[in-house]
C-alpha positions as CSV (number, residue, x, y, z in Angstrom):
1,M,-5.4,-13.0,3.3
2,T,-8.2,-10.9,2.6
3,Q,-9.6,-8.0,4.2
4,S,-12.1,-9.7,6.3
5,E,-9.8,-12.6,7.5
6,L,-7.8,-9.8,8.3
7,I,-11.2,-8.1,10.2
8,A,-11.8,-11.7,12.2
9,R,-7.8,-11.6,13.3
10,L,-8.4,-8.8,14.9
11,M,-11.4,-8.8,16.2
12,D,-9.5,-11.9,18.2
13,R,-7.2,-9.5,19.8
14,L,-9.7,-7.2,20.2
15,P,-12.4,-8.1,22.1
16,G,-15.2,-5.9,22.9
17,Y,-15.1,-4.2,19.6
18,S,-17.9,-5.0,16.9
19,P,-17.2,-6.4,13.6
20,Q,-18.3,-2.7,11.8
21,E,-15.7,-0.6,14.7
22,V,-12.6,-2.5,13.3
23,E,-13.4,-2.5,10.1
24,T,-14.0,1.1,10.4
25,L,-10.5,1.6,11.9
26,L,-8.8,-0.8,9.6
27,K,-10.1,1.4,6.5
28,S,-9.4,4.8,8.4
29,M,-5.8,3.8,8.4
30,F,-5.8,2.7,4.4
31,E,-7.2,6.0,4.1
32,G,-4.6,8.1,6.3
33,I,-1.8,5.7,4.3
34,A,-3.4,6.8,1.1
35,H,-4.0,10.8,1.8
36,A,-0.2,11.2,3.0
37,L,1.1,9.1,0.2
38,E,-0.8,11.5,-2.0
39,A,0.0,14.9,-0.6
40,G,3.7,13.3,-1.4
41,Q,4.6,11.9,2.0
42,R,6.4,8.8,3.5
43,V,4.5,6.7,5.3
44,E,6.7,4.4,8.3
45,L,5.9,1.6,10.3
46,R,8.9,1.0,12.3
47,G,9.4,-3.1,12.2
48,F,6.7,-3.3,9.5
49,G,8.0,-1.1,6.4
50,S,7.7,2.1,4.8
51,F,5.3,3.0,2.1
52,F,6.7,6.0,-0.2
53,V,5.6,7.5,-4.1
54,K,8.3,7.4,-6.7
55,H,8.1,9.7,-9.6
56,R,8.8,7.8,-13.2
57,E,9.6,10.4,-15.9
58,P,8.2,10.1,-18.9
59,R,9.0,7.5,-21.6
60,V,8.5,5.5,-25.1
61,G,7.3,2.6,-24.7
62,C,6.3,-0.3,-26.9
63,D,2.4,-1.2,-28.3
64,P,2.4,-5.0,-27.5
65,R,-0.6,-5.7,-30.1
66,T,1.4,-3.6,-33.4
67,G,4.8,-3.0,-32.2
68,A,4.1,0.8,-32.3
69,N,5.9,3.3,-30.4
70,I,3.6,4.9,-28.2
71,R,4.9,7.9,-25.9
72,L,3.3,7.3,-22.0
73,D,3.2,10.5,-19.9
74,H,5.4,10.7,-16.1
75,R,3.2,9.2,-12.9
76,Y,3.7,8.8,-10.3
77,L,3.8,5.3,-8.4
78,P,3.0,3.6,-5.5
79,F,5.9,1.9,-3.7
80,F,6.6,-0.1,-0.8
81,R,10.1,-1.1,0.7
82,P,9.6,-4.0,4.0
83,G,10.9,-3.5,7.4
84,K,14.0,-5.7,9.1
85,I,11.2,-7.7,11.2
86,L,8.9,-8.2,8.8
87,L,12.1,-9.5,6.4
88,D,13.2,-12.1,9.5
89,A,9.5,-13.4,10.2
90,V,9.4,-13.8,6.1
91,N,12.9,-15.5,5.8
């Protein structure tokens, strides 16, 4: 599903709102999640799942083209863990 398809589905459930208003609402939600993750916070949507950030320590990697060892710096990576209701819906 693309963002435009999601906006179309939300418009079906929210009559009276323009496509621009629904798009603004959706973008605001995504920005809120992103800002919380930037601040190191966890975002939990009950039943759907939770977004959180994991810290990956520095390590030695391998350049696939040359096979040479390269040093990889530490990183912060966003992760998503699905909730029970979402898992049950998918299975």
